N, C-alpha and C positions, 0 to 999 in steps of 0.2 A: 504494500500500500504506500502511496506517495505521502510524504510528510511535508506539510507546508508550515512555514514559520512566518509570524508577523513581525516585521521590523519597523523601523522608523519610516513611515509612509511607503512601505513596500511589503509585498508578500513574496517569499523566496523559498527555493528548494536547495538543499545541500546534498553533496555526495562526498563521503570521507572528509567531512569538515570544511569542504570548499563549496561556496555558493556557485551553483551551476545554472540557475535560471531565476529571474525575478520579474515582477510586474510592479512598476512604480506609480504612485499616485500622490496628489496633493489635495489637502482640504480646500474647498472652493466655495465656502459660504453656504447659503441656503437659498432655496427657490422661493417663489411668492407664497407658498403654503407653509413655509418654515421647515421643509424637509432638507436635511443637510446634504451637501453635494461633495463628491470627490471627482477630480479630473485624472483619468488614467493617462500618464505621460509616455511611458515606455514599457514594452514587453521585450525582455532581453534573454536570449538563450546563448550560453557560452559556446564557443567553437568546440566541436567534438561531441556536442550533445544535441545538435540539430537533427530533425527528422524523427524524434522520439515522441512528438506530441506534447512536449512540455509547455510550449506557449499556450496551447489550447487548454491544458490543465490549469494553468495559472489564470486564464480568463474565467474558466469555470469556477475557480476558487474565489476570485474577486466578486463574482456574482453572488456566491454563497455569503461572503463577507458583507456585501451590500444588503442582502436580505436580513442577515442576523442583526446588523446595526441600524436597519431602517434608513438607509441612505440611498441616494441616486447617483448614477455614474454619468459623467461627461467623458466620452471616449475620444481623446485627442490623438492617441496612438493609432495609427492606421490599421495595424494588425488587430488590435483589440476591437476597434470600431467595426471592422469587417465581420469578426466572429460574433460580436454582440448583436449587430443588426441582421445577421443572417439566421439567427435562431429566435423563433417566435417566443419561446419561453423566457429568453433573456431580456426582451424588450420592456418588461415590467420594471426593470431596475434602471433603465435609461432615463436620464433627466428629460423632462418635458420641455420642448422648445417651441 
């Protein structure tokens, strides 16, 4: 099972004590209804770990995080945006624009 860790404005995965993949976000205030927002800035998978689906797993995990914390996501990262907008179930956590 994949283990995700919550860091300072990021969720990351480690292998043998080394961070191998991360999704970074920043707090972005709140929307007109008072719901807190985060902006996903980057999804990074270290060289040598590409093609294992880690980026998608990180996007899935940040969706879970958003649901747990009742926050909405503004996807600035093009990869995260593509994944979030292509999955009907994920659209509920997208910030309303």
